[in-house]
N, C-alpha and C positions, 0 to 999 in steps of 0.2 A: 378680697382682694390677702389676708392667709391662707387661702388655699393655694391659690399662683407661687405667694414666697416655700411656700413649705415646699412645691412641684420644682422653685427653680431650683433648692438647695436640694435635694432628694439627685438632678442632673449633673450640678459639678459633686456632689459629692460622688459620684457615678464617674465621672467622667477623671475626679481626679484618683479613683480607684482601680480605672485602666491605666491612669498616668505611669500609674505605680507598680501595674504588674508588668506592663510593660517594660519600665525601666528594672523591673525585678532581673526579670529575661532575659537584659543587655548583658549585665551585668555576669551570668552564669551563664554566658554565654552561649546561651539558646538564641534562634532564629527563629520567629513568625512570617511562617506561609499559605500567603490561603488561597483558598477555590471558590470554584463559582459552579454549583450543579442545576443538570437538567437535563429529564427526562422525559419524551414524541415514543410516544410508543412503547417498543421495545429497545431502544436504543439510552440507553444514560453518557448523556454526554459532561464533561470535566475538558476547564478552564484555573488557569492564574484567576487571581478577580484584580490585576492589572498589568497592562504591555502589551505587544502586537500582537498573540494573541489575542486578549479579550476581546480588544477592542475592531474586533475580526469577527468576532465567536458567531454576529449572526448570520454572514456570511458560509463560515462554516461548516454552520451546522443546517443549510441551505447544501451546498459540498457534498455532505458526509449520506444525504437521505437521498441525493439527488443520484451519491453512486450507489448506495445500494440498489435502490429502481433499476441503473445501469445495468450489475455484475448477474442480480436476478434473472433480466432478459438473453444475460452472455450464456449463461448457462443453461438458461430454460428451466428455470424451479416456476412451481406455482405459487409461492410465495415465501417469503422467510421471516420465520414469527420466532427464536432463537431472539433471549434478550443479551445484548450484545453491554458492553463499554468502549466510547471509547474518546481519549486522553489527550489535549493536548499540553505540548511538552512546553516550555517558552527559551530550551539551549537542547546541544546535542549534550550536556554536564546534567545537564539532568536526563538525561533516556538513560544517561550513563548506569549515575545512582537506580536504577529499576531498571532496568535490563544490567548491566556490565558491560555493556559493547554502546558505543555511539552514533550507531544509524538514521536517516532520516525519519521512518518512520521503521516499525515493525507488530507484530500480529503473534498475538498468543490465544494456543484455541484454546487449551487448558486451561487459565480462566478469562477465557471470552472475549478478551480486550484486543486496544487496537492505541500506540502510543504513535504518535506524529507529531515533531516538535516541528512546530511555526516561529521564524525567529526573521523572518523577513529575509534572509538571503537566499534560500530554493525556497521551492512551489512541496509541500507539507503533500505525498506519496498518497491521497485520501482512497485513488480507487484501490490503488495496488497494495496495500492492505488493506484494504474494506474484500478484495477479492481473495486474496485471501485468506482470512477467516474463517468468510460466508466458503468457498468452498471447503473449505478441513475442518467444519463443521457441518454439516451438510456430508460427506462424502470420506471421512476418515484422512487421514497424514498422508502421502502418497506414497508408489509401495520407491523405491529407495533410486530405480534406472531412471523414475518420472519426475524425477526435482525441475527436469530443465521443461517440464506441463506444467510443473507449477505456476514456476516463473513467472514458464511463459504466457501462462492466461492472466500471470499478477500485470503483468507491464501491454495486455493487451486490453486488459478493462481502462487502461489510459488512455493507451493509442495514439501516443506522446510523448515526441523528443524533440526539443528547441525546433520547434514546430515542423515537425518530420514527423509521416504516418510508421508503423511497423514496419509495411510493405514501400515502402520505398526507404527503410536502411536496409531491409536483408537484397535489396534491386545492388541499394550505390558496394554491399558487403560482396555483391557473385562476379560487381565490379571490376574489384580492389583486391581479388579474391583475400576475404578476410579471412572467411565462412570457415568454422573450425570443423573439425571434421565429426557427427552423429556421435559414434563410438566416446571420442571424449567428454561428448558433451550428458551422458546416459552413465558413463565410468564413472563421470568425475566432475561435475556439474562446478562448484565455487572453484578448482583449480583452475578456471575457467577466467577468459577479461569478461569482465564485468560485463560489460557496453557491446560486446559483442556476444554473449553466450546469452546475454535478459530479450536483445529486439531481436534478434536473431530467431531463439525457443519459441518466440512471439510472435515471430511470421507463420510458424508452425503449429503456433495450436490456430492460428486468425483461421490456417488453410481447410483442418482437420474440417475446426464448427465450422465453417462454409459447403463443403462438403461429405463430407458424409456428418453420423446420427452423435446426441450426444449421450444411447447407451455407450457409442463407442469411445467413448473419452474416454465417461468412464473405469469401464472398461479399463484400457489404457494407465488409467489415473490411478491404480485399485494393482493391477498385474505388472506392468513391465513392462518396458520395450521387447525386452525377452518374448513378448504376446502378440508383437502389436502386428504380423503374417496375419497368423491365425483371428486377427484381431477382425484386419481390414483388407484384409483377400489376397497381400501388393504388399512386395518385399518391402523394405526404408528406403532401399536406395532409389526403386523405382517411383514414389511418392516422394524423396522430396525431385528424380527427376523433369515430375508433372508440377510438382510447384514451381517449379523456376520455369515450367512453361511458359504457365500463366503468367507470372511477370511482367515473364518478357513482354509478354503483347498487353497486359495494364501501363509498362513504365519502358517502352521502347528507350527511351532518352533518360540516360543513370543524373542520376541529381545529385544536387552538385554540393554536398557535404562538406565540409573544412572537417578534414578531424584529425587534424592538433587542436583544433576547438571545440570540433565531438566530444572526442574519448575525457575533454577532464568531466563528460557529468550531463544529464539531465538539469537546466533553469531551473 
């Protein structure tokens, strides 16, 4: 009995000390922030210790592992064993404090980390950001004129925006005269419309991967679009005409996309 009473006293004293520490932290203007961590093979996961992302952590872990496998297959890697971290954040404000801006996701190859916001408002871009990370860890940073295939590859990895695949979206852009000039995409990608530029580039990537080999794609990644013709033995304009002919046969009817809703972003 004495032993149990002693144990109870230790527990009570410990609880009292924890309350005291919490009270002192609050009194000095500090806030506690908890995280839960788990490593699976070469991937270290990090979640808040409560809230939306925490409650769905098992599903998000499953999605991440499946995304890695899918991305590895797309760019034809034998395997991917580099150690990486995937950290889920509760809000874009939390993203800002880590990165200085407020996207729903970002990949930082120099620290082998992907940050993803999971707040219930927008689906975390898991495949997209993991493709950025994997491709840049395997191939290095792309040539500045190949930003379009970096972003296009990541958008193709998702291959879904508001229920449409990237081929359907490109077909809609063709019909409605929304396509961006390739020179603009290669010279100043981020100055273009995000919803058009990313998905137009994604279908270009899909076409190149399906009709040519991965070694040519890697050369384009490294050397830039100035070398397109020497790599593919075809001009950019001829390749564009060919891919659009393929698309017209695949989708003779134009997808019924509501542009005013679509341009607000992928949900």
